[in-house]
C-alpha positions as a Markdown table, in Angstrom:
| # | Residue | x | y | z |
|---|---|---|---|---|
| 1 | Met | 221.3 | -123.3 | 90.7 |
| 2 | Asp | 220.6 | -119.9 | 93.2 |
| 3 | Leu | 223.9 | -117.9 | 94.8 |
| 4 | Lys | 223.7 | -119.8 | 98.0 |
| 5 | Gln | 224.1 | -123.2 | 96.0 |
| 6 | Ile | 227.1 | -121.8 | 93.9 |
| 7 | Arg | 229.1 | -120.3 | 97.4 |
| 8 | Ala | 228.7 | -123.4 | 98.8 |
| 9 | Arg | 230.0 | -125.8 | 95.9 |
| 10 | Phe | 232.9 | -123.3 | 94.7 |
| 11 | Gly | 233.5 | -121.3 | 97.8 |
| 12 | Lys | 232.7 | -117.3 | 98.4 |
| 13 | Ala | 235.1 | -115.6 | 96.0 |
| 14 | Arg | 234.5 | -118.2 | 93.7 |
| 15 | Gly | 230.9 | -117.5 | 94.2 |
| 16 | Val | 231.4 | -113.3 | 94.2 |
| 17 | Ala | 233.4 | -113.3 | 90.9 |
| 18 | Leu | 230.5 | -115.9 | 89.1 |
| 19 | Ala | 227.8 | -113.9 | 90.3 |
| 20 | Ala | 229.1 | -111.1 | 88.7 |
| 21 | Ile | 230.3 | -112.2 | 85.8 |
| 22 | Leu | 226.5 | -113.6 | 85.3 |
| 23 | Ala | 225.3 | -109.6 | 86.4 |
| 24 | Ala | 227.4 | -108.5 | 83.3 |
| 25 | Val | 226.3 | -110.9 | 80.8 |
| 26 | Leu | 222.5 | -110.5 | 82.2 |
| 27 | Gly | 223.5 | -106.5 | 81.6 |
| 28 | Thr | 225.1 | -106.8 | 78.2 |
| 29 | Ile | 221.2 | -108.9 | 76.8 |
| 30 | Ala | 219.1 | -106.4 | 78.7 |
| 31 | Val | 221.0 | -103.9 | 76.5 |
| 32 | Gln | 221.0 | -105.8 | 73.5 |
| 33 | Ala | 217.4 | -106.5 | 73.5 |
| 34 | Arg | 216.9 | -103.0 | 73.2 |
| 35 | Ala | 218.7 | -102.3 | 70.7 |
| 36 | Pro | 216.8 | -100.6 | 67.1 |
| 37 | Asn | 215.0 | -101.8 | 64.1 |
| 38 | Ala | 217.7 | -101.4 | 61.7 |
| 39 | Thr | 215.3 | -99.9 | 59.3 |
| 40 | Thr | 213.0 | -97.9 | 61.5 |
| 41 | Pro | 213.1 | -95.8 | 64.4 |
| 42 | Gly | 209.5 | -97.1 | 65.8 |
| 43 | Pro | 206.1 | -97.9 | 64.6 |
| 44 | Gln | 205.1 | -96.8 | 60.8 |
| 45 | Ser | 202.5 | -94.1 | 62.7 |
| 46 | Ala | 205.5 | -92.8 | 64.3 |
| 47 | Ser | 206.1 | -90.0 | 61.7 |
| 48 | Val | 204.7 | -86.8 | 60.8 |
| 49 | Val | 204.4 | -84.7 | 57.5 |
| 50 | Val | 206.8 | -81.5 | 57.3 |
| 51 | Ser | 203.1 | -78.9 | 57.3 |
| 52 | Gly | 202.4 | -81.3 | 60.3 |
| 53 | Leu | 205.0 | -79.5 | 62.6 |
| 54 | Pro | 205.1 | -76.6 | 64.6 |
| 55 | Gln | 205.7 | -73.8 | 62.6 |
| 56 | Gln | 209.1 | -72.9 | 64.0 |
| 57 | Gly | 209.9 | -76.6 | 63.0 |
| 58 | Gln | 209.0 | -76.1 | 58.9 |
| 59 | Asp | 211.6 | -73.0 | 59.4 |
| 60 | Val | 214.2 | -75.4 | 60.8 |
| 61 | Met | 213.2 | -77.9 | 57.7 |
| 62 | His | 213.7 | -74.5 | 55.6 |
| 63 | Gln | 217.0 | -73.4 | 56.6 |
| 64 | Ile | 218.6 | -77.3 | 56.8 |
| 65 | Arg | 218.0 | -77.2 | 52.8 |
| 66 | Gln | 219.4 | -74.1 | 52.8 |
| 67 | Gly | 222.4 | -74.5 | 54.8 |
| 68 | Gly | 221.7 | -72.1 | 57.2 |
| 69 | Pro | 221.6 | -69.6 | 59.4 |
| 70 | Phe | 220.9 | -71.2 | 62.3 |
| 71 | Arg | 220.0 | -69.5 | 64.9 |
| 72 | Tyr | 222.0 | -71.8 | 68.2 |
| 73 | Asp | 225.8 | -72.5 | 67.4 |
| 74 | Lys | 225.3 | -75.9 | 68.6 |
| 75 | Asp | 222.7 | -76.8 | 65.2 |
| 76 | Gly | 224.4 | -78.8 | 62.7 |
| 77 | Ser | 226.9 | -80.3 | 65.2 |
| 78 | Val | 227.0 | -84.7 | 65.4 |
| 79 | Phe | 224.2 | -86.3 | 67.1 |
| 80 | Gly | 225.6 | -89.2 | 68.6 |
| 81 | Asn | 222.7 | -91.4 | 68.9 |
| 82 | Arg | 223.2 | -92.6 | 72.2 |
| 83 | Glu | 219.9 | -93.2 | 73.5 |
| 84 | Arg | 220.0 | -95.6 | 70.3 |
| 85 | Leu | 216.5 | -94.5 | 68.8 |
| 86 | Leu | 217.1 | -93.7 | 65.4 |
| 87 | Pro | 218.0 | -96.7 | 63.1 |
| 88 | Gly | 222.6 | -97.6 | 63.8 |
| 89 | Glu | 224.8 | -95.4 | 61.5 |
| 90 | Lys | 228.5 | -94.1 | 62.0 |
| 91 | Arg | 229.3 | -91.4 | 63.8 |
| 92 | Gly | 229.0 | -88.5 | 61.9 |
| 93 | Tyr | 226.1 | -89.4 | 60.6 |
| 94 | Tyr | 223.3 | -87.7 | 62.2 |
| 95 | Arg | 223.2 | -84.1 | 62.8 |
| 96 | Glu | 221.1 | -82.0 | 65.1 |
| 97 | Tyr | 219.1 | -78.7 | 64.9 |
| 98 | Thr | 217.2 | -77.1 | 67.5 |
| 99 | Val | 213.5 | -76.3 | 66.9 |
| 100 | Pro | 212.8 | -73.1 | 69.0 |
| 101 | Thr | 210.0 | -73.0 | 71.5 |
| 102 | Pro | 208.2 | -69.8 | 71.9 |
| 103 | Gly | 208.1 | -67.9 | 75.4 |
| 104 | Leu | 211.7 | -69.5 | 76.5 |
| 105 | Ser | 214.8 | -68.1 | 76.8 |
| 106 | His | 216.7 | -71.3 | 76.0 |
| 107 | Arg | 216.9 | -73.7 | 73.7 |
| 108 | Gly | 214.3 | -75.9 | 75.1 |
| 109 | Ala | 213.6 | -79.8 | 74.1 |
| 110 | Arg | 212.4 | -80.0 | 70.7 |
| 111 | Arg | 214.9 | -80.7 | 67.9 |
| 112 | Ile | 215.4 | -82.2 | 64.4 |
| 113 | Val | 217.9 | -84.8 | 64.0 |
| 114 | Cys | 218.8 | -85.6 | 60.4 |
| 115 | Gly | 221.0 | -88.1 | 58.4 |
| 116 | Gly | 222.9 | -88.3 | 55.9 |
| 117 | Phe | 226.6 | -86.8 | 54.6 |
| 118 | Lys | 225.4 | -84.2 | 52.6 |
| 119 | Pro | 223.6 | -81.5 | 55.3 |
| 120 | Arg | 221.3 | -80.2 | 52.6 |
| 121 | Thr | 220.3 | -83.4 | 51.3 |
| 122 | Pro | 219.7 | -85.2 | 54.1 |
| 123 | Asp | 218.5 | -89.0 | 53.8 |
| 124 | Ala | 215.7 | -89.1 | 56.8 |
| 125 | Cys | 214.8 | -86.2 | 59.2 |
| 126 | Tyr | 213.5 | -87.3 | 62.6 |
| 127 | Tyr | 211.4 | -85.1 | 64.7 |
| 128 | Thr | 211.7 | -84.7 | 68.7 |
| 129 | Glu | 209.4 | -82.5 | 71.2 |
| 130 | Asp | 210.9 | -84.7 | 74.5 |
| 131 | His | 214.7 | -83.9 | 73.9 |
| 132 | Tyr | 215.3 | -87.8 | 72.1 |
| 133 | Ser | 212.9 | -89.4 | 74.1 |
| 134 | Ser | 210.8 | -90.5 | 70.8 |
| 135 | Phe | 211.2 | -89.3 | 67.5 |
| 136 | Arg | 209.3 | -88.9 | 64.3 |
| 137 | Leu | 209.9 | -89.6 | 61.1 |
| 138 | Ile | 209.5 | -86.4 | 58.9 |
| 139 | Val | 207.5 | -87.1 | 55.4 |
| 140 | Gln | 207.1 | -84.8 | 53.1 |
């Protein structure tokens, strides 16, 4: 049944309300369809060894394990995972760290996001070079 048939059958007001409800339901289904895999952020090939990170990323991994010091005030702050590309966890599980980009006077797009409730010994860390559009699992 299309929108014209709905309006003819139920009246214009009811048809508009029904269309709005239908749009909301379909929007929810579309968002849920993009939910991440609960075990990994992407295909198994989406990983990088620590030595494969840029030197600045390797330095940040070392700083994370040492508990700092970090170059930027925002480093170590909670990462909300709003993009839902990382496995779903409770708020406060993920923390983000800036990977400096040579030649830039600002933080740039590169980050390491680590999960776990012990920042010096994270459960897993992920690298993004495109400001959270994609992630690669960092492996030893």
